[in-house]
C-alpha positions as CSV (number, residue, x, y, z in Angstrom):
1,M,0.0,0.0,0.0
2,N,1.1,3.5,-0.6
3,T,2.9,4.9,2.4
4,Q,1.3,8.3,2.2
5,T,-2.1,6.6,2.3
6,L,-1.1,4.6,5.4
7,I,0.1,7.8,7.1
8,R,-3.1,9.6,6.3
9,M,-5.2,6.7,7.6
10,A,-3.2,6.3,10.7
11,N,-3.4,10.1,11.4
12,Q,-7.2,9.9,11.1
13,I,-7.3,7.1,13.7
14,G,-5.1,9.2,15.9
15,E,-7.3,12.3,15.5
16,F,-10.4,10.3,16.5
17,F,-8.8,8.9,19.6
18,A,-7.2,12.3,20.5
19,A,-10.6,13.5,21.7
20,M,-10.5,11.1,24.6
21,P,-9.8,12.7,28.0
22,D,-7.3,10.0,29.1
23,R,-4.3,10.3,26.8
24,E,-2.8,7.0,28.0
25,Q,-6.0,5.1,27.3
26,A,-6.3,6.9,23.9
27,E,-2.8,5.7,22.9
28,E,-3.7,2.1,23.9
29,D,-6.9,2.3,21.9
30,I,-5.0,3.5,18.8
31,V,-2.7,0.5,19.0
32,R,-5.7,-1.8,19.7
33,H,-7.5,-0.4,16.6
34,L,-4.4,-0.9,14.4
35,R,-4.0,-4.5,15.7
36,K,-7.7,-5.3,15.1
37,F,-8.3,-3.8,11.7
38,W,-5.0,-3.4,9.9
39,E,-3.2,-6.3,8.2
40,P,0.1,-7.2,9.7
41,R,1.9,-6.0,6.5
42,M,0.3,-2.6,6.9
43,R,1.4,-2.3,10.5
44,L,4.9,-3.3,9.6
45,Q,5.0,-0.8,6.8
46,L,3.9,1.9,9.2
47,L,6.6,0.9,11.7
48,E,9.3,0.8,9.0
49,Y,8.3,4.4,8.1
50,L,8.4,5.3,11.7
51,D,12.0,4.0,12.0
52,S,13.3,5.3,8.7
53,H,11.7,8.8,8.8
54,H,11.6,9.3,12.6
55,G,7.8,9.8,12.5
56,A,7.8,12.8,10.1
57,G,4.2,13.5,9.2
58,L,2.7,11.5,12.0
59,S,0.4,13.2,14.6
60,D,1.8,13.6,18.1
61,I,-0.7,11.2,19.6
62,L,-0.1,8.6,16.9
63,L,3.7,8.9,17.2
64,A,3.5,8.5,21.0
65,A,1.3,5.5,20.7
66,L,3.5,3.8,18.1
67,R,6.7,4.4,20.1
68,R,5.2,3.3,23.4
69,H,3.5,0.2,22.1
70,K,5.7,-0.7,19.1
71,A,6.2,-4.3,20.3
72,L,2.5,-4.9,20.2
73,L,2.3,-4.0,16.5
74,E,5.2,-6.1,15.3
């Protein structure tokens, strides 16, 4: 899948959960959503992008969630 499309989709997920009052819970829910609805290869592509581009273009909450729970997405 196109990396820019993945970034856009992931940022939309982050935006949705950013409205939650509990930031820690929001980050966990982002990761839970990615695990439940994204194919493993999509998650791996997003993590590869995170590693190679240091999260450029990713929203703050998404970036925090990915870094904090990276092992759960691999």
